[in-house]
Backbone bond lengths (Angstrom), bond angles and torsions (degrees), N, CA, C in turn:
res aa  C-N    CA-C-N  psi(-1)  N-CA   C-N-CA  omega(-1)  CA-C   N-CA-C  phi
1 M - - - 1.459 - - 1.511 110.00 -
2 R 1.377 116.05 -41.37 1.456 120.22 179.61 1.515 111.15 -66.13
3 S 1.359 117.75 -38.95 1.469 121.07 179.84 1.518 111.12 -66.49
4 K 1.323 116.11 -36.89 1.454 119.42 178.93 1.517 110.19 -66.19
5 R 1.321 116.75 -39.34 1.461 120.75 179.08 1.516 110.64 -64.76
6 K 1.372 116.90 -39.06 1.460 120.21 177.75 1.520 111.31 -63.69
7 S 1.315 117.38 -37.87 1.466 120.91 179.81 1.512 110.80 -64.71
8 I 1.324 116.86 -41.83 1.461 120.36 179.10 1.525 109.83 -65.71
9 E 1.316 117.25 -41.82 1.462 120.03 179.49 1.523 110.49 -63.99
10 G 1.343 116.28 -39.56 1.457 119.08 178.94 1.515 112.03 -64.78
11 L 1.338 118.23 -37.95 1.457 121.79 178.55 1.523 110.85 -66.03
12 L 1.368 116.18 -37.07 1.451 119.65 178.84 1.525 111.18 -68.26
13 R 1.350 117.36 -28.68 1.470 120.35 177.76 1.525 111.96 -78.91
14 G 1.360 117.66 -7.82 1.462 119.76 -179.67 1.495 113.02 96.82
15 D 1.351 117.90 6.14 1.462 119.67 178.31 1.527 109.03 -66.81
16 T 1.328 117.77 151.30 1.462 123.01 177.82 1.510 110.31 -114.18
17 L 1.292 116.14 149.65 1.457 120.89 177.59 1.516 109.65 -85.69
18 A 1.295 117.71 140.89 1.455 122.03 -176.80 1.516 110.75 -66.80
19 R 1.372 115.56 138.53 1.463 123.82 173.78 1.532 112.93 65.49
20 K 1.297 119.85 20.24 1.462 122.53 176.07 1.512 109.79 -130.06
21 P 1.369 117.67 143.65 1.460 119.63 -179.18 1.524 110.97 -65.73
22 V 1.325 113.82 151.92 1.459 119.74 179.04 1.514 108.51 -78.55
23 P 1.325 120.12 120.81 1.470 120.96 179.12 1.516 110.93 -67.43
24 L 1.355 114.09 158.22 1.459 119.09 -175.59 1.523 111.56 -61.27
25 H 1.322 117.82 -36.56 1.466 119.33 -177.38 1.523 112.45 -71.66
26 A 1.355 116.36 -11.99 1.464 119.44 179.29 1.521 112.34 -88.99
27 W 1.365 115.10 -5.42 1.474 117.67 180.00 1.518 110.48 -71.73
28 K 1.334 115.65 141.02 1.464 121.21 178.74 1.521 109.21 -126.07
29 P 1.315 117.57 153.12 1.470 120.42 -177.97 1.517 113.61 -54.05
30 E 1.352 117.09 -33.36 1.466 118.12 -178.12 1.519 112.84 -70.32
31 H 1.335 117.40 -11.37 1.463 118.81 177.76 1.528 112.00 -71.73
32 G 1.322 116.35 -18.23 1.459 119.76 175.75 1.514 113.02 99.79
33 R 1.355 115.15 160.83 1.469 122.13 -178.57 1.521 111.92 -69.42
34 D 1.313 117.97 -33.51 1.465 121.48 -177.10 1.528 111.21 -61.09
35 R 1.313 115.74 -39.72 1.464 119.02 -179.18 1.538 110.35 -64.28
36 L 1.310 117.29 -41.09 1.457 121.15 179.17 1.531 111.06 -67.73
37 K 1.321 117.56 -36.93 1.468 120.79 179.79 1.523 111.03 -65.86
38 V 1.342 115.15 -36.74 1.462 118.19 177.92 1.522 110.68 -62.14
39 I 1.321 115.58 -43.77 1.459 119.58 178.95 1.525 110.80 -64.28
40 E 1.345 116.27 -41.11 1.465 120.58 179.07 1.520 111.13 -63.49
41 D 1.331 117.20 -42.56 1.467 120.69 178.54 1.530 111.02 -63.79
42 D 1.328 116.23 -38.65 1.466 119.52 178.44 1.525 111.39 -62.74
43 I 1.333 115.04 -41.42 1.468 119.08 179.48 1.527 110.64 -64.88
44 R 1.343 116.59 -42.59 1.468 120.35 179.24 1.526 111.14 -62.74
45 N 1.339 116.36 -42.95 1.466 120.36 178.99 1.522 111.17 -63.10
46 L 1.329 115.33 -39.85 1.460 119.31 179.17 1.528 110.77 -65.06
47 M 1.328 117.19 -42.44 1.469 120.74 178.66 1.524 110.91 -63.45
48 R 1.351 117.54 -39.45 1.456 120.85 178.61 1.524 111.04 -65.61
49 Q 1.331 115.97 -41.61 1.454 119.52 179.35 1.530 111.60 -64.22
50 V 1.335 116.05 -39.04 1.468 119.72 177.65 1.526 110.46 -63.83
51 A 1.356 117.23 -43.84 1.463 121.13 179.44 1.525 110.83 -63.24
52 E 1.326 117.52 -42.56 1.460 121.06 179.16 1.520 111.32 -64.36
53 T 1.317 116.31 -38.42 1.465 120.39 179.08 1.524 110.83 -66.26
54 K 1.343 116.14 -42.96 1.468 119.74 177.88 1.522 111.03 -61.97
55 F 1.340 117.13 -42.25 1.465 120.60 180.00 1.524 110.69 -64.63
56 A 1.345 116.20 -42.45 1.461 119.86 179.80 1.529 110.79 -63.07
57 L 1.324 117.53 -41.07 1.459 120.77 178.24 1.521 111.30 -65.75
58 S 1.348 116.02 -39.19 1.462 120.08 178.36 1.525 111.18 -64.44
59 E 1.329 117.47 -43.18 1.464 121.09 178.59 1.527 111.09 -65.29
60 E 1.314 116.11 -39.39 1.469 119.60 179.28 1.528 110.45 -65.35
61 K 1.336 116.43 -39.90 1.463 120.27 178.33 1.525 111.00 -65.67
62 R 1.349 116.25 -42.11 1.463 120.18 179.53 1.521 110.77 -63.45
63 Q 1.338 116.55 -43.68 1.461 120.63 179.79 1.521 110.98 -64.34
64 H 1.319 115.85 -39.31 1.471 119.84 177.89 1.521 110.56 -64.05
65 T 1.344 116.97 -41.44 1.458 121.05 178.76 1.526 110.86 -63.14
66 D 1.338 117.15 -44.25 1.466 120.82 179.32 1.525 111.29 -62.09
67 N 1.311 116.46 -44.29 1.467 120.07 -179.97 1.529 111.19 -64.54
68 T 1.326 116.36 -40.33 1.461 119.99 178.62 1.525 110.86 -65.13
69 R 1.336 116.83 -40.12 1.466 120.97 178.79 1.531 110.39 -61.50
70 K 1.328 116.94 -45.84 1.464 120.41 179.44 1.522 111.23 -62.43
71 L 1.323 116.18 -40.50 1.468 119.82 179.47 1.519 111.14 -64.58
72 L 1.334 116.72 -43.00 1.461 120.16 -179.98 1.526 111.29 -64.74
73 L 1.334 117.30 -41.02 1.467 120.21 178.13 1.525 111.25 -63.37
74 S 1.326 116.25 -38.82 1.469 119.44 177.39 1.528 111.11 -64.28
75 M 1.328 116.35 -40.28 1.466 120.13 178.21 1.527 110.70 -65.92
76 I 1.330 116.96 -37.05 1.464 120.62 179.11 1.527 110.27 -66.48
77 E 1.325 117.91 -36.81 1.461 120.75 177.18 1.527 110.71 -63.19
78 V 1.322 116.74 -38.01 1.465 119.79 176.21 1.530 109.92 -65.05
79 M 1.332 116.46 -40.10 1.463 120.53 176.95 1.533 110.60 -61.95
80 D 1.329 117.14 -39.05 1.472 120.72 176.01 1.522 110.76 -60.31
81 G 1.334 115.86 -41.53 1.460 119.83 178.78 1.517 111.90 -62.34
82 F 1.336 117.03 -41.80 1.463 120.26 176.46 1.520 110.96 -62.03
83 E 1.332 116.66 -41.86 1.469 119.65 -178.49 1.531 110.84 -63.98
84 R 1.334 117.51 -41.58 1.470 119.83 176.85 1.517 110.86 -62.92
85 L 1.322 116.24 -39.28 1.465 120.47 178.67 1.531 110.97 -62.23
86 F 1.330 116.85 -46.42 1.467 120.00 -178.36 1.523 111.21 -67.06
87 N 1.327 117.47 -34.73 1.469 119.99 176.76 1.523 111.04 -64.07
88 N 1.326 116.70 -41.76 1.469 119.94 177.33 1.525 111.22 -64.89
89 I 1.323 116.49 -38.29 1.460 120.39 179.60 1.530 110.71 -65.31
90 N 1.332 116.05 -41.56 1.473 119.48 -179.24 1.523 112.39 -64.14
91 S 1.347 115.73 -27.70 1.469 118.77 179.34 1.526 112.40 -81.71
92 K 1.333 117.95 -5.32 1.466 121.27 -178.64 1.534 110.77 -134.36
93 K 1.315 115.47 41.74 1.463 119.56 -176.91 1.521 112.65 -61.39
94 D 1.334 116.13 -31.12 1.458 119.27 -177.29 1.522 112.63 -70.59
95 K 1.314 117.67 -11.79 1.457 120.81 -178.09 1.527 113.03 -105.25
96 I 1.331 116.78 5.72 1.458 121.05 -176.66 1.529 109.68 -84.14
97 T 1.330 114.81 127.66 1.461 120.86 178.19 1.532 109.78 -91.59
98 P 1.333 117.95 165.32 1.478 120.11 178.20 1.534 112.48 -57.50
99 Q 1.324 117.36 -39.12 1.458 119.68 179.43 1.526 110.73 -66.15
100 M 1.324 115.98 -38.52 1.458 119.93 178.55 1.524 111.08 -64.87
101 K 1.339 117.34 -34.72 1.462 120.54 177.55 1.526 111.11 -61.69
102 I 1.324 116.22 -37.18 1.474 119.67 177.88 1.523 110.13 -64.55
103 W 1.332 116.22 -44.44 1.461 119.72 178.63 1.525 111.29 -62.47
104 I 1.324 115.09 -43.01 1.466 119.40 -179.37 1.529 110.36 -62.46
105 G 1.323 116.85 -39.73 1.461 120.31 177.28 1.520 111.70 -60.98
106 N 1.347 115.92 -40.03 1.465 119.82 177.22 1.532 111.21 -65.39
107 F 1.332 116.06 -40.95 1.461 119.96 178.09 1.533 111.64 -61.49
108 R 1.330 115.22 -40.65 1.468 119.19 -179.73 1.532 110.97 -66.55
109 A 1.309 116.79 -36.19 1.469 120.39 177.98 1.530 110.61 -64.70
110 V 1.331 116.32 -43.17 1.470 119.86 178.12 1.522 110.43 -64.19
111 C 1.331 116.06 -40.26 1.468 120.49 179.61 1.523 111.09 -63.01
112 R 1.330 117.57 -40.04 1.463 120.72 178.04 1.526 110.91 -63.90
113 L 1.326 116.38 -41.67 1.467 119.67 177.82 1.525 110.94 -61.63
114 L 1.327 116.32 -39.96 1.453 120.80 179.65 1.531 110.77 -66.45
115 N 1.335 116.32 -42.69 1.468 120.43 177.71 1.523 111.29 -61.32
116 N 1.322 116.64 -42.00 1.464 120.44 179.78 1.525 111.50 -65.85
117 A 1.336 116.41 -38.46 1.466 120.19 179.28 1.524 111.27 -64.78
118 V 1.326 116.03 -41.34 1.472 119.97 178.83 1.527 110.65 -67.81
119 A 1.324 116.60 -43.00 1.463 120.22 -179.96 1.526 111.68 -64.12
120 S 1.321 117.29 -33.13 1.461 120.62 -179.48 1.526 112.25 -66.68
121 Q 1.322 117.52 -17.69 1.461 121.90 177.94 1.528 112.12 -91.40
122 G 1.340 116.96 8.37 1.454 120.36 178.08 1.510 113.99 88.38
123 V 1.341 117.47 20.14 1.466 121.74 -179.74 1.526 109.00 -94.73
124 S 1.332 116.59 133.30 1.466 121.83 177.94 1.524 109.37 -136.87
125 K 1.328 116.45 156.99 1.460 121.45 -178.11 1.525 110.85 -78.67
126 I 1.325 115.02 150.51 1.467 121.04 172.26 1.528 107.50 -82.97
127 E 1.319 116.75 118.03 1.461 120.69 -174.42 1.534 109.90 -129.18
128 N 1.328 116.46 58.19 1.468 120.55 178.53 1.528 111.02 -127.52
129 L 1.337 116.36 31.87 1.458 120.42 -176.71 1.527 112.10 -64.48
130 D 1.333 116.91 -29.98 1.459 119.99 -177.37 1.530 112.51 -70.76
131 L 1.331 117.22 -11.53 1.467 120.42 179.37 1.524 112.42 -86.25
132 G 1.318 117.76 -4.94 1.463 120.91 -179.40 1.513 112.32 93.95
133 F 1.333 114.31 173.92 1.463 120.19 -174.85 1.525 111.18 -68.21
134 D 1.333 115.78 132.84 1.460 123.15 175.72 1.528 106.52 -137.77
135 P 1.342 117.86 116.88 1.471 119.55 -176.68 1.523 113.86 -60.90
136 K 1.320 117.11 -18.08 1.467 119.29 177.29 1.515 110.93 -68.58
137 W 1.338 116.41 -34.31 1.458 120.85 -173.49 1.525 113.37 -110.60
138 H 1.344 117.07 -21.60 1.464 120.00 -170.06 1.527 111.53 -124.39
139 R 1.336 114.57 155.07 1.460 122.68 172.74 1.530 107.49 -126.18
140 I 1.338 116.72 131.31 1.459 120.68 -177.19 1.530 109.90 -75.01
141 A 1.329 115.87 119.22 1.456 121.18 175.81 1.523 110.74 -91.73
142 Q 1.340 116.26 -34.96 1.459 121.29 176.77 1.522 108.82 -160.56
143 T 1.327 115.51 159.95 1.462 121.13 177.46 1.527 108.80 -117.86
144 V 1.316 115.52 148.48 1.467 121.30 179.12 1.525 108.71 -131.47
145 V 1.331 115.80 153.81 1.463 122.27 176.79 1.519 108.37 -100.93
146 D 1.324 116.10 122.82 1.454 121.19 179.49 1.531 108.05 -149.12
147 P 1.334 117.72 95.64 1.469 120.62 -177.28 1.523 113.62 -60.25
148 T 1.326 117.53 -18.29 1.471 119.90 -179.02 1.523 112.26 -80.18
149 K 1.338 117.28 -8.32 1.469 121.07 -178.94 1.521 110.17 -124.45
150 A 1.330 115.20 152.58 1.464 120.95 -179.74 1.519 110.47 -75.34
151 D 1.339 114.92 152.45 1.463 119.23 175.68 1.530 109.71 -58.95
152 G 1.336 114.96 140.80 1.457 119.73 179.50 1.517 113.72 92.21
153 T 1.344 116.66 -7.09 1.459 119.19 177.47 1.530 109.82 -69.83
154 I 1.305 116.18 132.80 1.468 121.36 178.69 1.526 108.64 -88.03
155 V 1.326 116.67 120.80 1.468 121.34 -176.78 1.529 112.05 -109.38
156 G 1.309 117.85 -2.20 1.461 119.73 179.72 1.514 111.08 -171.94
157 E 1.310 115.78 156.25 1.466 122.37 178.70 1.521 108.64 -125.84
158 E 1.325 116.16 119.45 1.465 120.60 -178.13 1.523 112.14 -92.19
159 A 1.329 116.84 -26.15 1.467 120.61 176.93 1.522 108.12 -149.20
160 K 1.316 116.95 130.43 1.463 121.49 -177.91 1.538 111.08 -68.13
161 G 1.322 114.51 147.85 1.454 120.66 175.13 1.520 110.53 -102.92
162 Y 1.331 116.11 156.63 1.463 120.41 -175.89 1.529 110.82 -138.34
163 V 1.334 114.40 147.57 1.457 122.82 175.51 1.515 108.09 -115.68
164 W 1.320 115.31 132.67 1.469 120.82 177.21 1.520 108.27 -109.20
165 Q 1.327 116.16 106.56 1.462 122.26 -175.24 1.536 108.85 56.25
166 T 1.333 118.37 -106.03 1.474 119.75 178.85 1.524 111.68 -110.31
167 E 1.321 118.19 10.77 1.466 122.58 -175.84 1.525 110.18 -113.60
168 I 1.342 116.04 138.80 1.467 120.10 175.26 1.527 108.11 -75.31
169 L 1.311 115.32 112.44 1.463 120.00 -177.92 1.523 110.55 -79.33
170 R 1.334 116.61 -42.50 1.464 121.72 176.81 1.526 108.77 -155.56
171 K 1.332 116.49 133.11 1.455 120.88 179.50 1.530 110.24 -75.36
172 S 1.328 115.20 153.37 1.463 120.21 175.41 1.523 109.57 -74.06
173 E 1.320 117.05 135.57 1.461 121.78 175.60 1.524 107.69 -96.71
174 V 1.339 115.28 117.91 1.458 119.73 -168.08 1.525 111.93 -129.22
175 A 1.343 114.42 161.03 1.463 122.78 171.33 1.523 107.28 -99.89
176 V 1.329 115.97 128.28 1.465 121.41 -171.24 1.529 109.68 -123.11
177 V 1.334 115.40 142.36 1.463 120.62 175.48 1.523 109.03 -75.01
178 R 1.319 115.46 130.32 1.464 121.34 175.35 1.523 107.77 -141.87
179 N 1.307 115.97 95.30 1.460 121.89 178.94 1.525 109.77 -88.35
180 A 1.367 116.11 139.43 1.463 120.15 179.34 1.523 108.94 -69.79
181 P 1.350 118.51 135.68 1.468 121.04 176.87 1.520 110.82 -58.75
182 E 1.350 116.79 153.84 1.467 121.44 -176.59 1.516 111.39 -58.78
183 G 1.318 117.25 -44.09 1.464 120.84 179.60 1.504 112.13 -63.40
184 E 1.335 115.33 -40.50 1.467 119.35 179.71 1.512 110.73 -66.72
185 A 1.353 116.54 -38.29 1.462 120.05 179.53 1.520 110.32 -63.94
186 K 1.356 116.78 -43.09 1.463 119.47 178.74 1.521 111.28 -63.57
187 T 1.308 116.28 -37.42 1.469 119.84 178.66 1.516 110.61 -62.18
188 H 1.350 115.88 -42.74 1.461 119.85 178.90 1.525 110.50 -63.55
189 E 1.348 117.18 -42.17 1.453 119.99 -179.65 1.526 110.84 -64.86
190 S 1.335 116.50 -41.16 1.466 120.67 179.34 1.521 110.93 -64.01
191 A 1.354 115.51 -42.40 1.466 119.38 179.68 1.520 110.54 -63.62
192 A 1.346 116.25 -39.84 1.463 119.48 179.57 1.517 110.58 -66.11
193 S 1.351 116.87 -39.20 1.459 120.55 179.48 1.521 110.86 -66.05
194 D 1.362 116.20 -42.82 1.466 120.06 178.46 1.519 110.96 -62.72
195 S 1.338 115.52 -39.71 1.461 119.46 -179.60 1.524 110.73 -64.51
196 T 1.365 116.38 -40.88 1.467 119.82 179.07 1.520 111.23 -65.46
197 A 1.344 115.63 -42.17 1.471 119.53 179.51 1.515 111.05 -64.38
198 S 1.331 116.50 -41.17 1.463 120.34 179.55 1.518 111.05 -63.64
199 S 1.328 116.48 -40.65 1.461 120.15 179.59 1.529 110.47 -65.05
200 T 1.355 116.53 -40.34 1.464 120.62 179.27 1.527 110.99 -63.63
201 T 1.349 117.45 -42.19 1.463 122.07 179.55 1.521 111.53 -63.24
202 E 1.345 115.31 -44.04 1.466 119.24 179.85 1.523 110.66 -63.28
203 K 1.332 116.86 -38.89 1.465 119.76 -179.38 1.527 110.48 -67.19
204 N 1.351 116.76 -40.18 1.465 119.99 178.63 1.521 111.30 -63.33
205 Q 1.355 115.29 -39.37 1.467 118.66 178.55 1.519 111.36 -65.17
206 E 1.337 116.45 -40.25 1.463 119.67 178.90 1.525 110.99 -64.26
207 D 1.362 116.94 -41.90 1.465 120.14 179.55 1.521 110.81 -64.37
208 S 1.335 116.72 -39.28 1.468 120.63 179.82 1.524 110.61 -65.33
209 T 1.323 116.48 -40.23 1.467 120.76 178.96 1.520 110.94 -64.64
210 D 1.338 116.36 -42.07 1.463 119.57 -179.94 1.528 110.88 -63.64
211 R 1.339 116.54 -41.33 1.457 119.21 179.93 1.531 110.86 -65.02
212 G 1.339 115.30 -38.13 1.460 119.29 178.32 1.511 111.53 -65.06
213 N 1.308 117.35 -40.72 1.466 120.57 179.98 1.521 110.56 -65.56
214 R 1.346 116.70 -40.56 1.461 119.10 -179.56 1.527 110.77 -66.56
215 R 1.355 117.26 -39.02 1.461 120.78 179.63 1.524 111.08 -64.81
216 S 1.336 115.88 -39.69 1.475 119.87 179.28 1.515 110.69 -64.32
217 G 1.323 116.69 -38.78 1.457 119.96 179.90 1.516 111.47 -67.19
218 T 1.329 116.98 -36.44 1.470 120.63 179.00 1.523 111.10 -67.94
219 D 1.325 118.03 -42.07 1.461 122.02 178.63 1.509 110.66 -62.26
220 G 1.316 116.38 -38.01 1.482 118.39 -178.97 1.509 110.55 -67.66
221 D 1.301 118.09 -37.40 1.471 120.56 -179.79 1.526 109.92 -66.48
222 D 1.367 117.85 -38.77 1.467 120.38 179.36 1.503 111.66 -65.27
223 G 1.324 116.33 -35.73 1.481 118.73 179.21 1.498 111.94 -66.48
224 Q 1.324 117.72 -39.03 1.443 120.63 -178.41 1.536 110.30 -66.88
225 R 1.376 114.84 -37.73 1.450 116.95 179.31 1.523 110.80 -69.14
């Protein structure tokens, strides 16, 4: 206890401990401006180094995220290829030989491993097709006319969409109902009718002109004779 008290008294007198840096609170005006500037420069350098380290870590994290995203998209494309293969196989079941069944079983095992690897990274399928088209989640691959369904109804999915954690990795490519409005349909019908009538009128005028030219030529020949 007595030694600790002596140490505190020595620090208050301005004494320094051997082989240890002088703390900022131990600086006194008589030490001079240069000593304070050195401490200030050290603090500035330390702050700059901390900022540079934070930026480097942020860039490394961003680069890692980008690389992971590209890898996951590539794996999903392979999964798409497997799905197309299995769809073709299902449409030709009657032509599958026993040896082909073994190969198909191996393909399915590899596909399951790939699905599990993607899912382990926090990737899940977009499964909200029954809610209708939403540009946040879906991309229109084609439109169809179906008066029995409301506009925006999703009637098919051409490519599955995926979410990676909280980020949309790939939107679903879907077929969407888009019926022409009644007014627009009537406008199209009217335009088509006008176009047909105009074509008929032009053809009648051309036929009348041709008949007139032929009649004039015949009259001229009779006059010469």
